[in-house]
C-alpha distance (Angstrom), angle and dihedral (degrees) to the residues before:
residue distance angle dihedral
X1 . . .
X2 3.81 . .
X3 3.82 92.9 .
X4 3.76 90.9 52.2
X5 3.78 92.7 56.4
X6 3.79 90.8 48.7
X7 3.77 92.9 50.4
X8 3.82 91.8 52.4
X9 3.92 91.1 53.8
X10 3.77 93.1 55.4
X11 3.89 111.4 101.4
X12 3.74 118.7 -159.6
X13 3.71 126.9 -164.3
X14 3.75 92.1 -107.5
X15 3.82 91.5 45.5
X16 3.78 89.9 49.8
X17 3.82 91.5 49.9
X18 3.74 91.2 50.4
X19 3.89 92.1 50.2
X20 3.76 92.4 50.0
X21 3.83 96.6 44.0
X22 3.79 91.7 46.6
X23 3.84 88.9 48.6
X24 3.76 90.0 55.4
X25 3.76 93.0 50.8
X26 3.83 93.0 52.8
X27 3.94 91.3 41.2
X28 3.85 89.9 51.7
X29 3.81 92.3 50.8
X30 3.77 89.9 47.5
X31 3.74 94.2 50.7
X32 3.78 93.2 47.1
X33 3.89 88.6 51.2
X34 3.81 99.3 41.8
X35 3.76 93.2 44.8
X36 3.86 93.0 48.4
X37 3.83 93.8 -123.7
X38 3.92 86.2 140.9
X39 3.80 127.9 26.6
X40 3.81 118.3 -85.2
X41 3.76 93.1 -120.8
X42 3.74 94.1 59.4
X43 3.82 89.8 69.5
X44 3.78 130.2 81.7
X45 3.82 125.2 -153.1
X46 3.79 118.1 -120.7
X47 3.79 132.2 167.0
X48 3.85 117.3 -113.1
X49 3.80 135.1 151.4
X50 3.82 85.9 11.2
X51 3.82 90.2 -64.0
X52 3.77 137.3 98.0
X53 3.82 105.1 -101.6
X54 3.74 131.3 -177.4
X55 3.78 127.4 -129.0
X56 3.76 128.4 -169.8
X57 3.78 121.0 -113.2
X58 3.68 93.9 -164.5
X59 3.77 105.6 115.6
X60 3.75 95.9 -145.3
X61 3.64 95.2 53.4
X62 3.78 95.2 40.5
X63 3.78 91.3 55.1
X64 3.87 91.2 46.4
X65 3.86 91.5 53.4
X66 3.86 94.2 42.5
X67 3.91 90.5 52.6
X68 3.75 89.6 42.9
X69 3.74 98.3 54.1
X70 3.88 91.4 43.8
X71 3.84 87.2 56.9
X72 3.88 92.9 43.4
X73 3.77 89.1 52.6
X74 3.80 91.4 53.7
X75 3.76 92.3 49.4
X76 3.78 94.2 44.5
X77 3.91 92.1 52.6
X78 3.86 87.0 52.0
X79 3.81 90.2 51.7
X80 3.86 86.5 -124.0
X81 3.80 104.1 120.1
X82 3.88 120.1 91.3
X83 3.69 105.0 169.5
X84 3.86 143.6 -3.8
X85 3.80 120.3 -154.0
X86 3.81 125.3 -167.9
X87 3.84 107.1 -156.7
X88 3.78 122.3 -160.0
X89 3.86 112.5 -160.2
X90 3.81 136.8 179.2
X91 3.82 107.8 -96.4
X92 3.81 92.9 -142.1
X93 3.79 101.3 42.3
X94 3.78 103.2 21.5
X95 3.83 87.6 -131.7
X96 3.86 113.1 157.8
X97 3.88 107.8 -117.5
X98 3.87 101.7 167.3
X99 3.83 136.1 14.8
X100 3.80 118.1 -163.8
X101 3.73 105.5 -158.1
X102 3.73 121.9 -161.3
X103 3.96 109.9 -178.0
X104 3.86 116.0 -163.1
X105 3.76 125.6 -154.9
X106 3.85 112.2 -168.9
X107 3.81 123.6 -159.0
X108 3.86 95.9 -126.8
X109 3.90 92.5 -164.4
X110 3.72 88.2 66.8
X111 3.82 91.9 47.9
X112 3.84 92.9 47.2
X113 3.86 99.1 40.9
X114 3.75 102.0 29.5
X115 3.86 91.4 -123.3
X116 3.78 122.9 156.0
X117 3.89 130.6 -139.8
X118 3.71 133.6 -143.3
X119 3.82 125.5 -119.3
X120 3.81 131.9 133.2
X121 3.70 120.4 -104.7
X122 3.80 88.7 -134.2
X123 3.81 93.0 57.6
X124 3.84 91.5 48.1
X125 3.85 87.9 48.1
X126 3.76 92.1 51.4
X127 3.79 92.1 51.6
X128 3.85 92.3 49.4
X129 3.86 90.5 47.0
X130 3.79 89.5 57.8
X131 3.79 92.4 55.0
X132 3.85 93.5 43.9
X133 3.87 88.9 53.5
X134 3.76 89.9 51.6
X135 3.81 91.5 50.2
X136 3.81 89.0 48.9
X137 3.83 91.1 51.9
X138 3.87 90.8 45.0
X139 3.88 88.1 109.3
X140 3.80 89.6 69.4
X141 3.83 95.2 56.2
X142 3.80 105.3 28.6
X143 3.81 127.2 71.9
X144 3.68 118.9 -101.8
X145 3.83 115.5 -91.7
X146 3.77 97.1 -139.7
X147 3.87 99.2 172.5
X148 3.80 133.0 61.6
X149 3.84 110.4 -79.6
X150 3.80 140.3 -169.5
X151 3.74 129.8 -158.5
X152 3.79 137.9 -143.5
X153 3.72 133.8 -176.0
X154 3.89 126.9 -132.5
X155 3.71 124.2 -160.5
X156 3.80 120.9 -159.7
X157 3.82 107.8 -156.0
X158 3.81 137.5 170.5
X159 3.76 111.0 -80.8
X160 3.79 94.4 -114.0
X161 3.82 92.6 62.3
X162 3.79 117.1 119.2
X163 3.70 105.3 -128.8
X164 3.86 115.8 -137.3
X165 3.73 115.4 -121.5
X166 3.89 91.3 -114.2
X167 3.84 88.3 66.8
X168 3.72 127.0 72.0
X169 3.78 130.1 -165.1
X170 3.84 111.5 -99.7
X171 3.75 141.0 -173.8
X172 3.81 113.4 -106.4
X173 3.89 93.1 -100.6
X174 3.89 91.1 -135.2
X175 3.73 128.2 -175.9
X176 3.79 118.0 -129.8
X177 3.90 113.0 -120.0
X178 3.91 92.5 -11.9
X179 3.84 126.7 -168.1
X180 3.76 108.8 -126.2
X181 3.84 136.0 -152.7
X182 3.80 120.9 -168.7
X183 3.79 115.7 -145.4
X184 3.72 129.9 -161.2
X185 3.83 119.5 -77.6
X186 3.74 130.6 -139.5
X187 3.88 130.1 -151.1
X188 3.80 131.1 -159.8
X189 3.80 89.1 -173.5
X190 3.86 86.8 -109.3
X191 3.82 100.4 54.3
X192 3.80 123.5 25.6
X193 3.83 115.0 -163.9
X194 3.81 120.4 -159.8
X195 3.79 117.5 -165.5
X196 3.73 126.9 -149.5
X197 3.83 131.8 164.1
X198 3.94 119.6 -155.4
X199 3.77 118.8 -171.7
X200 3.81 140.5 176.8
X201 3.74 116.1 -82.0
X202 3.75 110.0 -111.7
X203 3.84 109.9 -116.0
X204 3.78 90.0 -134.9
X205 3.79 91.5 64.1
X206 3.76 90.6 58.5
X207 3.80 97.5 55.8
């Protein structure tokens, strides 16, 4: 039995890339649900990370997120991904209202030498749970999005990365003088993910 437990606690580069890309898929779904970007009835409840999570049933969004996480996993495994940003914009004006920023630090020694690290699945799950809970409660600390919105995803990669044809170069879609809220982070011992949401200052606050 002992050897079984030890095996489970070993994190490989591929395993870590899978954990982080899967996390981003669930986080993106949760943000789109909790920020009301898509109607509530277009989501289905599943259990993940020991929590009730919501996944979109919209075929277009589902396919977008599936393709996205597969690409992120590839970049993470190569140690080439620095940051992922989910941007929420006004559908009518294109103005950026929120930026959900996931910064990634990679242990380059693992990438170069193919080493593995040790960390328990339970510990990683607890850290991810904390972030998911903060996303779920985002309605309590972020301004109400009271207009139809759309979303986009930006990936910051190393300059030597070959960009797939389905991706295009983009401006960073920044918000002028944003408010920021730092969320929890999680660490697989190979990839560390720091989460931060920045959002447009409410005009009422400035008066």
